[in-house]
PDB file as gemmi writes it, atoms N, CA and C in Angstrom:
CRYST1    1.000    1.000    1.000  90.00  90.00  90.00 P 1                      
ATOM      1  N   LYS A   1       0.922  -1.073   0.068  1.00  0.00           N  
ATOM      2  CA  LYS A   1      -0.078  -0.105  -0.097  1.00  0.00           C  
ATOM      3  C   LYS A   1       0.721   0.959  -0.033  1.00  0.00           C  
ATOM      4  N   GLU A   2       0.329   2.145  -1.131  1.00  0.00           N  
ATOM      5  CA  GLU A   2       1.376   3.076  -1.250  1.00  0.00           C  
ATOM      6  C   GLU A   2       0.974   4.127  -0.613  1.00  0.00           C  
ATOM      7  N   LYS A   3       1.153   5.232   0.235  1.00  0.00           N  
ATOM      8  CA  LYS A   3       0.832   6.293   0.784  1.00  0.00           C  
ATOM      9  C   LYS A   3       1.130   7.503   0.467  1.00  0.00           C  
ATOM     10  N   HIS A   4      -0.016   8.394   0.244  1.00  0.00           N  
ATOM     11  CA  HIS A   4       1.268  10.164   0.031  1.00  0.00           C  
ATOM     12  C   HIS A   4       0.093  10.623   0.203  1.00  0.00           C  
ATOM     13  N   VAL A   5       1.494  12.275   0.653  1.00  0.00           N  
ATOM     14  CA  VAL A   5       0.946  13.033   1.433  1.00  0.00           C  
ATOM     15  C   VAL A   5       0.947  14.460   0.430  1.00  0.00           C  
ATOM     16  N   ARG A   6      -0.293  15.214   0.564  1.00  0.00           N  
ATOM     17  CA  ARG A   6      -0.666  16.034  -0.105  1.00  0.00           C  
ATOM     18  C   ARG A   6      -0.528  17.496   0.796  1.00  0.00           C  
ATOM     19  N   PHE A   7       0.007  18.440  -0.073  1.00  0.00           N  
ATOM     20  CA  PHE A   7       0.303  20.128   0.876  1.00  0.00           C  
ATOM     21  C   PHE A   7      -0.841  20.077  -0.414  1.00  0.00           C  
ATOM     22  N   GLU A   8      -1.913  20.988   0.128  1.00  0.00           N  
ATOM     23  CA  GLU A   8      -3.349  21.356  -0.835  1.00  0.00           C  
ATOM     24  C   GLU A   8      -2.436  23.193  -0.388  1.00  0.00           C  
ATOM     25  N   VAL A   9      -2.018  23.491  -2.108  1.00  0.00           N  
ATOM     26  CA  VAL A   9      -1.938  24.930  -1.886  1.00  0.00           C  
ATOM     27  C   VAL A   9      -2.937  25.293  -3.091  1.00  0.00           C  
ATOM     28  N   ARG A  10      -3.277  24.771  -3.694  1.00  0.00           N  
ATOM     29  CA  ARG A  10      -3.827  25.137  -5.121  1.00  0.00           C  
ATOM     30  C   ARG A  10      -5.131  26.672  -5.069  1.00  0.00           C  
ATOM     31  N   ASP A  11      -6.188  26.276  -3.799  1.00  0.00           N  
ATOM     32  CA  ASP A  11      -6.382  27.551  -3.456  1.00  0.00           C  
ATOM     33  C   ASP A  11      -5.858  28.484  -3.545  1.00  0.00           C  
ATOM     34  N   ARG A  12      -5.049  28.725  -2.679  1.00  0.00           N  
ATOM     35  CA  ARG A  12      -3.897  30.106  -2.106  1.00  0.00           C  
ATOM     36  C   ARG A  12      -3.369  30.628  -3.811  1.00  0.00           C  
ATOM     37  N   LEU A  13      -3.004  29.213  -4.506  1.00  0.00           N  
ATOM     38  CA  LEU A  13      -2.159  29.872  -6.023  1.00  0.00           C  
ATOM     39  C   LEU A  13      -3.319  30.342  -7.045  1.00  0.00           C  
ATOM     40  N   ALA A  14      -4.695  29.723  -6.600  1.00  0.00           N  
ATOM     41  CA  ALA A  14      -5.679  30.541  -7.200  1.00  0.00           C  
ATOM     42  C   ALA A  14      -6.246  32.139  -7.596  1.00  0.00           C  
ATOM     43  N   ILE A  15      -6.034  32.216  -5.960  1.00  0.00           N  
ATOM     44  CA  ILE A  15      -6.251  33.856  -5.706  1.00  0.00           C  
ATOM     45  C   ILE A  15      -5.532  34.600  -6.349  1.00  0.00           C  
ATOM     46  N   PHE A  16      -3.918  34.054  -7.394  1.00  0.00           N  
ATOM     47  CA  PHE A  16      -3.610  34.773  -8.465  1.00  0.00           C  
ATOM     48  C   PHE A  16      -3.034  34.238  -9.570  1.00  0.00           C  
ATOM     49  N   ALA A  17      -3.424  32.938  -9.553  1.00  0.00           N  
ATOM     50  CA  ALA A  17      -3.050  32.661 -10.597  1.00  0.00           C  
ATOM     51  C   ALA A  17      -4.323  32.420 -11.591  1.00  0.00           C  
ATOM     52  N   GLY A  18      -5.281  32.475 -11.206  1.00  0.00           N  
ATOM     53  CA  GLY A  18      -7.071  32.371 -11.650  1.00  0.00           C  
ATOM     54  C   GLY A  18      -7.394  30.485 -11.192  1.00  0.00           C  
ATOM     55  N   PRO A  19      -8.479  30.659 -11.240  1.00  0.00           N  
ATOM     56  CA  PRO A  19      -9.123  28.428 -11.188  1.00  0.00           C  
ATOM     57  C   PRO A  19      -8.552  27.704 -11.836  1.00  0.00           C  
ATOM     58  N   ASP A  20      -7.876  28.016 -12.732  1.00  0.00           N  
ATOM     59  CA  ASP A  20      -7.033  26.747 -13.366  1.00  0.00           C  
ATOM     60  C   ASP A  20      -5.753  27.180 -13.434  1.00  0.00           C  
ATOM     61  N   LEU A  21      -5.090  27.929 -12.913  1.00  0.00           N  
ATOM     62  CA  LEU A  21      -3.320  28.533 -12.684  1.00  0.00           C  
ATOM     63  C   LEU A  21      -2.987  27.795 -14.064  1.00  0.00           C  
ATOM     64  N   ARG A  22      -3.536  29.413 -15.016  1.00  0.00           N  
ATOM     65  CA  ARG A  22      -3.471  29.257 -16.150  1.00  0.00           C  
ATOM     66  C   ARG A  22      -2.681  30.793 -16.223  1.00  0.00           C  
ATOM     67  N   ASN A  23      -2.459  31.339 -15.370  1.00  0.00           N  
ATOM     68  CA  ASN A  23      -2.298  33.044 -15.029  1.00  0.00           C  
ATOM     69  C   ASN A  23      -0.803  32.862 -14.082  1.00  0.00           C  
ATOM     70  N   MET A  24       0.254  31.902 -14.273  1.00  0.00           N  
ATOM     71  CA  MET A  24       1.200  31.783 -13.400  1.00  0.00           C  
ATOM     72  C   MET A  24       2.194  33.044 -13.750  1.00  0.00           C  
ATOM     73  N   GLY A  25       2.275  33.751 -14.790  1.00  0.00           N  
ATOM     74  CA  GLY A  25       2.922  34.910 -14.766  1.00  0.00           C  
ATOM     75  C   GLY A  25       2.619  35.655 -13.735  1.00  0.00           C  
ATOM     76  N   ASN A  26       1.484  35.562 -13.403  1.00  0.00           N  
ATOM     77  CA  ASN A  26       1.107  37.262 -12.761  1.00  0.00           C  
ATOM     78  C   ASN A  26       1.450  37.158 -11.216  1.00  0.00           C  
ATOM     79  N   LEU A  27       1.110  35.388 -11.519  1.00  0.00           N  
ATOM     80  CA  LEU A  27       1.765  35.383  -9.589  1.00  0.00           C  
ATOM     81  C   LEU A  27       3.131  35.322  -9.313  1.00  0.00           C  
ATOM     82  N   TYR A  28       3.843  35.080 -10.223  1.00  0.00           N  
ATOM     83  CA  TYR A  28       5.792  35.397  -9.749  1.00  0.00           C  
ATOM     84  C   TYR A  28       5.783  36.469  -9.713  1.00  0.00           C  
ATOM     85  N   THR A  29       5.090  37.677 -10.905  1.00  0.00           N  
ATOM     86  CA  THR A  29       5.012  38.699 -10.572  1.00  0.00           C  
ATOM     87  C   THR A  29       4.679  39.331  -9.264  1.00  0.00           C  
ATOM     88  N   ARG A  30       3.850  39.370  -8.511  1.00  0.00           N  
ATOM     89  CA  ARG A  30       3.481  39.176  -7.498  1.00  0.00           C  
ATOM     90  C   ARG A  30       4.223  38.740  -6.264  1.00  0.00           C  
ATOM     91  N   LEU A  31       5.140  37.341  -7.034  1.00  0.00           N  
ATOM     92  CA  LEU A  31       5.576  36.939  -5.619  1.00  0.00           C  
ATOM     93  C   LEU A  31       6.776  38.006  -5.378  1.00  0.00           C  
ATOM     94  N   GLU A  32       7.396  37.830  -6.632  1.00  0.00           N  
ATOM     95  CA  GLU A  32       8.619  39.564  -6.296  1.00  0.00           C  
ATOM     96  C   GLU A  32       7.969  40.815  -5.547  1.00  0.00           C  
ATOM     97  N   SER A  33       7.119  41.020  -6.287  1.00  0.00           N  
ATOM     98  CA  SER A  33       6.828  42.603  -5.926  1.00  0.00           C  
ATOM     99  C   SER A  33       5.974  42.414  -4.256  1.00  0.00           C  
ATOM    100  N   ALA A  34       5.108  41.973  -4.067  1.00  0.00           N  
ATOM    101  CA  ALA A  34       4.383  42.065  -2.450  1.00  0.00           C  
ATOM    102  C   ALA A  34       4.871  42.019  -1.576  1.00  0.00           C  
ATOM    103  N   ARG A  35       5.424  42.476  -0.516  1.00  0.00           N  
ATOM    104  CA  ARG A  35       6.013  41.998   0.762  1.00  0.00           C  
ATOM    105  C   ARG A  35       4.986  40.933   1.554  1.00  0.00           C  
ATOM    106  N   GLY A  36       5.639  39.797   1.652  1.00  0.00           N  
ATOM    107  CA  GLY A  36       5.288  39.017   2.988  1.00  0.00           C  
ATOM    108  C   GLY A  36       4.201  37.691   2.428  1.00  0.00           C  
ATOM    109  N   LEU A  37       4.149  38.268   0.700  1.00  0.00           N  
ATOM    110  CA  LEU A  37       3.199  37.316  -0.019  1.00  0.00           C  
ATOM    111  C   LEU A  37       4.041  35.694   0.028  1.00  0.00           C  
ATOM    112  N   LYS A  38       5.424  36.230  -0.362  1.00  0.00           N  
ATOM    113  CA  LYS A  38       5.881  34.364  -0.562  1.00  0.00           C  
ATOM    114  C   LYS A  38       6.092  33.581   0.648  1.00  0.00           C  
ATOM    115  N   GLU A  39       5.978  34.833   1.751  1.00  0.00           N  
ATOM    116  CA  GLU A  39       5.265  33.707   3.298  1.00  0.00           C  
ATOM    117  C   GLU A  39       4.499  33.045   2.970  1.00  0.00           C  
ATOM    118  N   PHE A  40       3.726  33.864   2.587  1.00  0.00           N  
ATOM    119  CA  PHE A  40       2.537  33.124   2.571  1.00  0.00           C  
ATOM    120  C   PHE A  40       2.153  32.062   1.617  1.00  0.00           C  
ATOM    121  N   PHE A  41       2.828  31.797   1.048  1.00  0.00           N  
ATOM    122  CA  PHE A  41       3.431  29.967   0.427  1.00  0.00           C  
ATOM    123  C   PHE A  41       4.036  29.147   0.257  1.00  0.00           C  
ATOM    124  N   THR A  42       5.359  29.625   1.852  1.00  0.00           N  
ATOM    125  CA  THR A  42       6.237  28.947   2.141  1.00  0.00           C  
ATOM    126  C   THR A  42       6.108  27.889   2.771  1.00  0.00           C  
ATOM    127  N   LEU A  43       6.700  26.921   2.990  1.00  0.00           N  
ATOM    128  CA  LEU A  43       6.739  26.246   4.064  1.00  0.00           C  
ATOM    129  C   LEU A  43       7.560  25.580   4.588  1.00  0.00           C  
ATOM    130  N   THR A  44       7.458  26.079   6.323  1.00  0.00           N  
ATOM    131  CA  THR A  44       8.811  25.767   7.041  1.00  0.00           C  
ATOM    132  C   THR A  44       8.747  25.169   8.057  1.00  0.00           C  
ATOM    133  N   ASP A  45       9.392  24.496   9.184  1.00  0.00           N  
ATOM    134  CA  ASP A  45      10.005  23.598   9.829  1.00  0.00           C  
ATOM    135  C   ASP A  45       8.886  22.975   9.560  1.00  0.00           C  
ATOM    136  N   LEU A  46       9.011  21.890   8.717  1.00  0.00           N  
ATOM    137  CA  LEU A  46       8.100  20.861   8.167  1.00  0.00           C  
ATOM    138  C   LEU A  46       8.549  19.715   8.991  1.00  0.00           C  
ATOM    139  N   ARG A  47       7.912  18.722   9.673  1.00  0.00           N  
ATOM    140  CA  ARG A  47       7.824  18.193  10.660  1.00  0.00           C  
ATOM    141  C   ARG A  47       6.746  16.351  10.111  1.00  0.00           C  
ATOM    142  N   MET A  48       7.801  15.420   9.826  1.00  0.00           N  
ATOM    143  CA  MET A  48       7.248  14.033   9.099  1.00  0.00           C  
ATOM    144  C   MET A  48       7.826  12.792  10.395  1.00  0.00           C  
ATOM    145  N   ARG A  49       6.496  12.287  10.621  1.00  0.00           N  
ATOM    146  CA  ARG A  49       7.243  10.801  11.155  1.00  0.00           C  
ATOM    147  C   ARG A  49       6.874   9.741  10.220  1.00  0.00           C  
ATOM    148  N   LEU A  50       7.701   9.044   9.761  1.00  0.00           N  
ATOM    149  CA  LEU A  50       7.255   7.786   8.919  1.00  0.00           C  
ATOM    150  C   LEU A  50       7.004   6.656  10.056  1.00  0.00           C  
ATOM    151  N   LEU A  51       5.612   6.106   9.933  1.00  0.00           N  
ATOM    152  CA  LEU A  51       5.927   4.972  10.426  1.00  0.00           C  
ATOM    153  C   LEU A  51       6.131   3.725  10.088  1.00  0.00           C  
ATOM    154  N   ARG A  52       7.026   3.598   9.165  1.00  0.00           N  
ATOM    155  CA  ARG A  52       7.787   2.565   8.899  1.00  0.00           C  
ATOM    156  C   ARG A  52       9.045   3.306   7.207  1.00  0.00           C  
ATOM    157  N   PRO A  53      10.283   2.720   7.312  1.00  0.00           N  
ATOM    158  CA  PRO A  53      10.714   2.988   6.275  1.00  0.00           C  
ATOM    159  C   PRO A  53      10.751   3.005   4.696  1.00  0.00           C  
ATOM    160  N   ALA A  54      10.705   3.288   4.144  1.00  0.00           N  
ATOM    161  CA  ALA A  54      10.386   2.997   2.577  1.00  0.00           C  
ATOM    162  C   ALA A  54      11.645   2.167   1.934  1.00  0.00           C  
ATOM    163  N   LEU A  55      11.773   0.836   2.189  1.00  0.00           N  
ATOM    164  CA  LEU A  55      12.649  -0.048   1.658  1.00  0.00           C  
ATOM    165  C   LEU A  55      11.945  -0.244  -0.068  1.00  0.00           C  
ATOM    166  N   GLY A  56      11.065  -0.172  -0.278  1.00  0.00           N  
ATOM    167  CA  GLY A  56      10.410  -0.733  -1.439  1.00  0.00           C  
ATOM    168  C   GLY A  56      10.377  -2.518  -0.980  1.00  0.00           C  
ATOM    169  N   GLY A  57      10.254  -3.090   0.044  1.00  0.00           N  
ATOM    170  CA  GLY A  57      10.163  -4.101  -0.124  1.00  0.00           C  
ATOM    171  C   GLY A  57      11.814  -5.195   0.380  1.00  0.00           C  
ATOM    172  N   THR A  58      12.303  -4.551   0.334  1.00  0.00           N  
ATOM    173  CA  THR A  58      14.122  -4.789   0.936  1.00  0.00           C  
ATOM    174  C   THR A  58      14.216  -5.585   2.458  1.00  0.00           C  
ATOM    175  N   TYR A  59      15.002  -6.556   2.667  1.00  0.00           N  
ATOM    176  CA  TYR A  59      15.232  -6.573   3.797  1.00  0.00           C  
ATOM    177  C   TYR A  59      16.602  -5.204   4.361  1.00  0.00           C  
ATOM    178  N   VAL A  60      16.298  -4.564   5.699  1.00  0.00           N  
ATOM    179  CA  VAL A  60      17.631  -3.750   5.579  1.00  0.00           C  
ATOM    180  C   VAL A  60      17.781  -3.689   7.134  1.00  0.00           C  
ATOM    181  N   GLN A  61      19.467  -4.308   7.371  1.00  0.00           N  
ATOM    182  CA  GLN A  61      19.481  -3.856   9.300  1.00  0.00           C  
ATOM    183  C   GLN A  61      19.465  -3.300   9.989  1.00  0.00           C  
ATOM    184  N   ARG A  62      19.171  -3.489  11.182  1.00  0.00           N  
ATOM    185  CA  ARG A  62      17.812  -2.037  12.238  1.00  0.00           C  
ATOM    186  C   ARG A  62      19.253  -0.696  12.131  1.00  0.00           C  
ATOM    187  N   GLU A  63      20.259  -1.605  12.577  1.00  0.00           N  
ATOM    188  CA  GLU A  63      21.574  -0.640  12.428  1.00  0.00           C  
ATOM    189  C   GLU A  63      22.154   0.811  11.206  1.00  0.00           C  
ATOM    190  N   ASN A  64      21.505   0.227  10.540  1.00  0.00           N  
ATOM    191  CA  ASN A  64      21.041   0.876   8.774  1.00  0.00           C  
ATOM    192  C   ASN A  64      20.220   2.015   8.724  1.00  0.00           C  
ATOM    193  N   LEU A  65      18.733   1.792   9.521  1.00  0.00           N  
ATOM    194  CA  LEU A  65      17.682   2.170   9.087  1.00  0.00           C  
ATOM    195  C   LEU A  65      18.595   3.778   9.698  1.00  0.00           C  
ATOM    196  N   TYR A  66      19.379   3.863  10.257  1.00  0.00           N  
ATOM    197  CA  TYR A  66      19.281   4.900  10.957  1.00  0.00           C  
ATOM    198  C   TYR A  66      20.079   6.113  10.114  1.00  0.00           C  
ATOM    199  N   LYS A  67      20.901   5.502   8.640  1.00  0.00           N  
ATOM    200  CA  LYS A  67      21.293   5.818   7.704  1.00  0.00           C  
ATOM    201  C   LYS A  67      20.846   5.954   7.036  1.00  0.00           C  
ATOM    202  N   TYR A  68      19.080   5.974   6.687  1.00  0.00           N  
ATOM    203  CA  TYR A  68      18.493   6.523   5.578  1.00  0.00           C  
ATOM    204  C   TYR A  68      18.093   8.227   5.785  1.00  0.00           C  
ATOM    205  N   PHE A  69      17.920   8.721   4.186  1.00  0.00           N  
ATOM    206  CA  PHE A  69      17.785  10.007   4.558  1.00  0.00           C  
ATOM    207  C   PHE A  69      16.922   9.899   3.737  1.00  0.00           C  
ATOM    208  N   TYR A  70      15.334  11.068   3.486  1.00  0.00           N  
ATOM    209  CA  TYR A  70      14.384  11.425   2.483  1.00  0.00           C  
ATOM    210  C   TYR A  70      14.700  12.812   2.430  1.00  0.00           C  
ATOM    211  N   ALA A  71      14.404  12.653   1.488  1.00  0.00           N  
ATOM    212  CA  ALA A  71      13.984  14.144  -0.029  1.00  0.00           C  
ATOM    213  C   ALA A  71      12.273  14.530  -0.171  1.00  0.00           C  
ATOM    214  N   ILE A  72      12.880  15.281  -0.076  1.00  0.00           N  
ATOM    215  CA  ILE A  72      11.167  16.323  -0.111  1.00  0.00           C  
ATOM    216  C   ILE A  72      11.521  16.868  -1.995  1.00  0.00           C  
ATOM    217  N   SER A  73      10.081  16.713  -2.392  1.00  0.00           N  
ATOM    218  CA  SER A  73      10.266  17.417  -4.091  1.00  0.00           C  
ATOM    219  C   SER A  73       8.984  17.232  -4.555  1.00  0.00           C  
TER     220      SER A  73                                                      
END                                                                             
C-alpha cells in the first residue's frame, strides 16, 4: 500500500493565477513585488514522522536504518 502526502496550496495559488492556474506569470510577478506574499506560500519547519521506512520490500539491518535520508521534492 503506497501512501501519499499532499500539501494543498492550489486554493492559495488560484487567488493570483486564476482558478485553472493558467496565469502563473501574474503569480510570479506578485511574489517578487508584494512584501510577505512569498511567506504566505512558503512551508517552513515541516516535520514528518515515518511509520515505517520506505525500503521497497527489501530487508535492511536495524543499524543501517539510522543512515536513511529522505528528500522532499
